[in-house]
Steps between C-alpha positions, in 0.01 A plus 500: 500500500594840353245675283559469124684794351277731303764643264793343323840668471437541128176689567675727749788570263275569202283738703799685647664540161175621342480780758861604433451488122190717517580741784868475592692358795365751752147375436581148617382465860341224705165675466536541123597137455208386714258711298641357177437149629158582643587437863593689817843640578538278806465193280801608296716507813454122514686477168732799475760624748460877480679725251780253435243236417321729254828585327590132481169423328569753226861393446407134484213573260725687255801270514284189503383597150854435372525119496844347531619284210609144562866451586709391203818348633762482769742766629789536257292408195487825298252381235209736449558688827444832322166380365395402851602840638306665217193290584509587870582866437232547235231339715597722793509816284155431361358435846653815651409741219141375507464651848678839504341609829669209675854572377610712801402209723675242282824698522503496879304196613620140506260208521562136579197345332570186300438644153748784558762266645463264203547790260816615679634144509439460125709809430770387740502154342562646155782720631658210689501292184679787327779466756417766756539412866530663840543876480498483120162326510366765736612791282375336180162437664481862619597625156219314324221539756585866565514570128155350438313693768700816433428480129127471565513797737694710247244419230211607721649787698806623308535811284360317195206346685144549382366333814330817620252471217645766271578250227838450337430753225479771766816375671683493167387853417637621833832326435526652153442843654803467727806711407705281265834633618427405861284186469621333181502156662144523633372615164677214325369225728149650488502459123630145537236415761228632273600250233560203732263246647539473883575131485780560252652762730492261793644206309784707357586646840489158667732369230747772601489372858544142380794603281664654804442187706630281219818705478555487875631158592387386841859447619578867432244613758638487857377204699275587794769381742737761359245780502366449852820594688529823305138585584565435868813713490307791353227475761750502786703795371 
């Protein structure tokens, strides 16, 4: 009979994410995770498959904090699909921006844990009910999921970010000091950001994405069967 497992996946994920939150991605090692859990590094190898396993713990911990809403209908039923996309997108945005040190990993790493798959399927379900399918469904999914993580990254690492600890007043002062004739746009959005609540920014920007999706009928996006031959032709030329 195998020995009982000492740590649950939830404990491993929480410990790995705590290290990344406090010290950054580079600080997450087998030895650091073992120390956090009060055990030896060799014990962790019984649970985690090297660097990929450590990265998967962090990704699953962050994305698992964005619960998927219940499905609300069948494909082709457009009722409330925008509200469902908003619910999934907002939950994901909140989860990602709560862990800025993990964002570089979230942009490059894919995980197949159940919570993340359920979240993706909830978004896809809403888009399918709106009428997207095939290649159109793929591009709509990319548009929403890419927007959410990209928006969080821009908030925390863009030119108007106060994530380095300077505070937004300092960032705003720097923007106001830019030459108006050269950086009029940056100065204008800095003033707007100073007056806006982050959630309001996100919701308004997501509504722009949803407006674009609403205006783009699924049958106007090439079907995947039409796109694939062109892709193959480009790769062979």
